[in-house]
KOLSESE-716901 format. One record per residue (C-alpha): residue in three letters; y, z, x. Coordinates in steps of 0.05 Angstrom, whole numbers, plus 5000, padded with zeros to 4 digits. Layout:
% residues N
{"ALA", {Y, Z, X}}
...
END
This chain:
% residues 235
{"UNK", {7382, 7664, 7442}}
{"UNK", {7316, 7679, 7453}}
{"UNK", {7318, 7719, 7385}}
{"UNK", {7356, 7679, 7352}}
{"UNK", {7317, 7615, 7362}}
{"UNK", {7252, 7652, 7336}}
{"UNK", {7292, 7684, 7272}}
{"UNK", {7317, 7606, 7261}}
{"UNK", {7244, 7582, 7267}}
{"UNK", {7220, 7636, 7213}}
{"UNK", {7267, 7623, 7161}}
{"UNK", {7250, 7547, 7156}}
{"UNK", {7177, 7567, 7154}}
{"UNK", {7188, 7611, 7100}}
{"UNK", {7227, 7565, 7068}}
{"UNK", {7170, 7500, 7073}}
{"UNK", {7119, 7559, 7049}}
{"UNK", {7127, 7531, 6971}}
{"UNK", {7134, 7454, 6981}}
{"UNK", {7063, 7467, 7016}}
{"UNK", {7031, 7515, 6970}}
{"UNK", {7056, 7445, 6920}}
{"UNK", {7014, 7407, 6952}}
{"UNK", {6948, 7454, 6951}}
{"UNK", {6954, 7446, 6886}}
{"UNK", {6900, 7407, 6845}}
{"UNK", {6910, 7344, 6827}}
{"UNK", {6923, 7326, 6751}}
{"UNK", {6855, 7311, 6707}}
{"UNK", {6866, 7222, 6685}}
{"UNK", {6861, 7222, 6612}}
{"UNK", {6786, 7200, 6583}}
{"UNK", {6777, 7148, 6535}}
{"UNK", {6749, 7162, 6480}}
{"UNK", {6680, 7136, 6469}}
{"UNK", {6662, 7093, 6414}}
{"UNK", {6582, 7103, 6385}}
{"UNK", {6548, 7040, 6369}}
{"UNK", {6556, 7008, 6303}}
{"UNK", {6499, 7042, 6258}}
{"UNK", {6480, 6994, 6192}}
{"UNK", {6440, 7055, 6154}}
{"UNK", {6461, 7066, 6085}}
{"UNK", {6462, 7050, 6010}}
{"UNK", {6501, 6993, 5982}}
{"UNK", {6518, 6956, 5930}}
{"UNK", {6542, 6883, 5927}}
{"UNK", {6558, 6813, 5899}}
{"UNK", {6526, 6749, 5906}}
{"UNK", {6541, 6678, 5891}}
{"UNK", {6525, 6600, 5910}}
{"UNK", {6477, 6542, 5891}}
{"UNK", {6397, 6537, 5892}}
{"UNK", {6373, 6461, 5885}}
{"UNK", {6288, 6447, 5883}}
{"UNK", {6240, 6420, 5850}}
{"UNK", {6204, 6412, 5777}}
{"UNK", {6141, 6389, 5744}}
{"UNK", {6118, 6377, 5666}}
{"UNK", {6047, 6353, 5671}}
{"UNK", {6005, 6339, 5591}}
{"UNK", {5930, 6365, 5612}}
{"UNK", {5919, 6335, 5541}}
{"UNK", {5944, 6265, 5549}}
{"UNK", {5931, 6270, 5633}}
{"UNK", {6009, 6250, 5639}}
{"UNK", {6042, 6278, 5693}}
{"UNK", {6133, 6275, 5710}}
{"UNK", {6119, 6282, 5775}}
{"UNK", {6173, 6333, 5814}}
{"UNK", {6242, 6327, 5794}}
{"UNK", {6310, 6357, 5820}}
{"UNK", {6337, 6410, 5792}}
{"UNK", {6404, 6441, 5821}}
{"UNK", {6453, 6491, 5803}}
{"UNK", {6501, 6553, 5809}}
{"UNK", {6477, 6634, 5815}}
{"UNK", {6519, 6685, 5811}}
{"UNK", {6503, 6769, 5794}}
{"UNK", {6501, 6837, 5845}}
{"UNK", {6457, 6866, 5890}}
{"UNK", {6427, 6925, 5905}}
{"UNK", {6401, 6968, 5965}}
{"UNK", {6394, 7010, 6025}}
{"UNK", {6390, 7007, 6102}}
{"UNK", {6363, 7046, 6156}}
{"UNK", {6367, 7046, 6234}}
{"UNK", {6323, 7059, 6283}}
{"UNK", {6337, 7033, 6355}}
{"UNK", {6372, 6958, 6342}}
{"UNK", {6313, 6949, 6289}}
{"UNK", {6351, 6959, 6215}}
{"UNK", {6293, 6966, 6161}}
{"UNK", {6317, 6957, 6086}}
{"UNK", {6297, 6942, 6017}}
{"UNK", {6343, 6899, 5968}}
{"UNK", {6349, 6869, 5903}}
{"UNK", {6393, 6831, 5867}}
{"UNK", {6399, 6797, 5805}}
{"UNK", {6433, 6736, 5783}}
{"UNK", {6453, 6683, 5713}}
{"UNK", {6423, 6621, 5738}}
{"UNK", {6439, 6549, 5721}}
{"UNK", {6396, 6508, 5757}}
{"UNK", {6353, 6458, 5710}}
{"UNK", {6342, 6399, 5717}}
{"UNK", {6307, 6335, 5668}}
{"UNK", {6289, 6270, 5677}}
{"UNK", {6249, 6220, 5631}}
{"UNK", {6171, 6237, 5609}}
{"UNK", {6105, 6204, 5570}}
{"UNK", {6119, 6152, 5588}}
{"UNK", {6189, 6147, 5579}}
{"UNK", {6193, 6157, 5510}}
{"UNK", {6214, 6220, 5514}}
{"UNK", {6256, 6268, 5562}}
{"UNK", {6237, 6335, 5596}}
{"UNK", {6282, 6388, 5614}}
{"UNK", {6270, 6449, 5661}}
{"UNK", {6323, 6520, 5661}}
{"UNK", {6331, 6570, 5702}}
{"UNK", {6374, 6613, 5665}}
{"UNK", {6365, 6679, 5707}}
{"UNK", {6338, 6701, 5778}}
{"UNK", {6325, 6764, 5791}}
{"UNK", {6282, 6789, 5865}}
{"UNK", {6256, 6857, 5911}}
{"UNK", {6248, 6840, 5984}}
{"UNK", {6240, 6891, 6043}}
{"UNK", {6281, 6864, 6105}}
{"UNK", {6279, 6870, 6179}}
{"UNK", {6340, 6863, 6224}}
{"UNK", {6363, 6866, 6288}}
{"UNK", {6435, 6903, 6289}}
{"UNK", {6482, 6871, 6360}}
{"UNK", {6540, 6923, 6336}}
{"UNK", {6572, 6897, 6281}}
{"UNK", {6521, 6832, 6271}}
{"UNK", {6461, 6831, 6247}}
{"UNK", {6407, 6770, 6226}}
{"UNK", {6358, 6794, 6197}}
{"UNK", {6289, 6763, 6160}}
{"UNK", {6269, 6772, 6083}}
{"UNK", {6215, 6769, 6033}}
{"UNK", {6188, 6792, 5969}}
{"UNK", {6185, 6786, 5892}}
{"UNK", {6217, 6742, 5856}}
{"UNK", {6215, 6742, 5776}}
{"UNK", {6257, 6692, 5734}}
{"UNK", {6250, 6661, 5669}}
{"UNK", {6229, 6578, 5657}}
{"UNK", {6255, 6547, 5598}}
{"UNK", {6206, 6483, 5581}}
{"UNK", {6236, 6432, 5534}}
{"UNK", {6215, 6365, 5506}}
{"UNK", {6264, 6337, 5463}}
{"UNK", {6252, 6314, 5401}}
{"UNK", {6193, 6362, 5412}}
{"UNK", {6227, 6438, 5420}}
{"UNK", {6226, 6488, 5473}}
{"UNK", {6191, 6553, 5495}}
{"UNK", {6218, 6594, 5550}}
{"UNK", {6179, 6643, 5592}}
{"UNK", {6185, 6700, 5641}}
{"UNK", {6149, 6683, 5709}}
{"UNK", {6131, 6730, 5772}}
{"UNK", {6128, 6692, 5838}}
{"UNK", {6156, 6705, 5916}}
{"UNK", {6209, 6692, 5954}}
{"UNK", {6210, 6681, 6034}}
{"UNK", {6270, 6673, 6065}}
{"UNK", {6330, 6695, 6124}}
{"UNK", {6404, 6711, 6129}}
{"UNK", {6462, 6741, 6173}}
{"UNK", {6511, 6800, 6155}}
{"UNK", {6576, 6811, 6184}}
{"UNK", {6604, 6873, 6188}}
{"UNK", {6683, 6878, 6169}}
{"UNK", {6684, 6962, 6179}}
{"UNK", {6658, 7026, 6172}}
{"UNK", {6655, 7008, 6085}}
{"UNK", {6652, 6923, 6077}}
{"UNK", {6604, 6870, 6098}}
{"UNK", {6581, 6803, 6077}}
{"UNK", {6530, 6753, 6084}}
{"UNK", {6510, 6688, 6074}}
{"UNK", {6430, 6675, 6064}}
{"UNK", {6379, 6631, 6048}}
{"UNK", {6317, 6638, 6018}}
{"UNK", {6259, 6598, 5982}}
{"UNK", {6240, 6619, 5917}}
{"UNK", {6167, 6598, 5879}}
{"UNK", {6159, 6621, 5800}}
{"UNK", {6093, 6583, 5793}}
{"UNK", {6081, 6555, 5739}}
{"UNK", {6095, 6560, 5660}}
{"UNK", {6051, 6535, 5599}}
{"UNK", {6096, 6507, 5544}}
{"UNK", {6044, 6523, 5482}}
{"UNK", {6012, 6459, 5442}}
{"UNK", {6051, 6438, 5377}}
{"UNK", {6117, 6468, 5417}}
{"UNK", {6131, 6420, 5478}}
{"UNK", {6078, 6354, 5456}}
{"UNK", {6013, 6352, 5410}}
{"UNK", {5975, 6395, 5476}}
{"UNK", {6000, 6442, 5532}}
{"UNK", {6060, 6428, 5587}}
{"UNK", {6048, 6461, 5643}}
{"UNK", {6120, 6458, 5680}}
{"UNK", {6126, 6482, 5753}}
{"UNK", {6191, 6511, 5796}}
{"UNK", {6205, 6522, 5862}}
{"UNK", {6272, 6530, 5897}}
{"UNK", {6316, 6537, 5954}}
{"UNK", {6375, 6585, 5949}}
{"UNK", {6435, 6587, 5992}}
{"UNK", {6488, 6638, 5982}}
{"UNK", {6538, 6698, 5996}}
{"UNK", {6550, 6757, 5988}}
{"UNK", {6597, 6826, 5994}}
{"UNK", {6579, 6888, 6004}}
{"UNK", {6605, 6955, 5983}}
{"UNK", {6574, 6998, 6030}}
{"UNK", {6568, 7089, 6039}}
{"UNK", {6544, 7140, 6082}}
{"UNK", {6545, 7083, 6126}}
{"UNK", {6549, 7099, 6205}}
{"UNK", {6620, 7070, 6217}}
{"UNK", {6647, 7072, 6281}}
{"UNK", {6640, 7135, 6307}}
{"UNK", {6706, 7159, 6364}}
{"UNK", {6693, 7222, 6400}}
{"UNK", {6740, 7246, 6450}}
{"UNK", {6715, 7292, 6532}}
END
């Protein structure tokens, strides 16, 4: 009887060995979630922009001592953009240029109310530096640099003259990355093209000094090359 009991105990012990061995196997490794790298704004881009501008102009006639005083100018803009960004840490440094058709213009009575003086800006370009602060796919930025455009000066019943002027611009904006290739932005610029001069005998019997300043508000969409978008990696 004693031998039978020992035999049964041995068989039962052998039967439990596989289960015990299974319990000793290491637990299955939990899956590791993909690691998403931060969005990177570095790269080249091209785009289009459009919006409107409003500001002030003034015609002054040194020979007669008359002036129109400041009067309103306004109109639309549309054109193209090209630029490049380099990101280091959270800061984004860039260079951007654009060239727009412009319809910013206005007119007022001048020369003792006998005539009409008109200012017309028909194209506007800028070359600007940008400094942005990256917050993922959102980037606020400040910008400033060179502004170039034409000033068409006209005194109705006398004549007109157009002069290309270089001035300066300063502004700020906010850009959103829709995906690694496309981004949209909204932007404000203050533009000062200085003073142009319509020569003697063209806009008046004397010279006509014309000043032009404008505020520009526009939106844009850019297509980006080699931009570091969200990069997915797993370990």
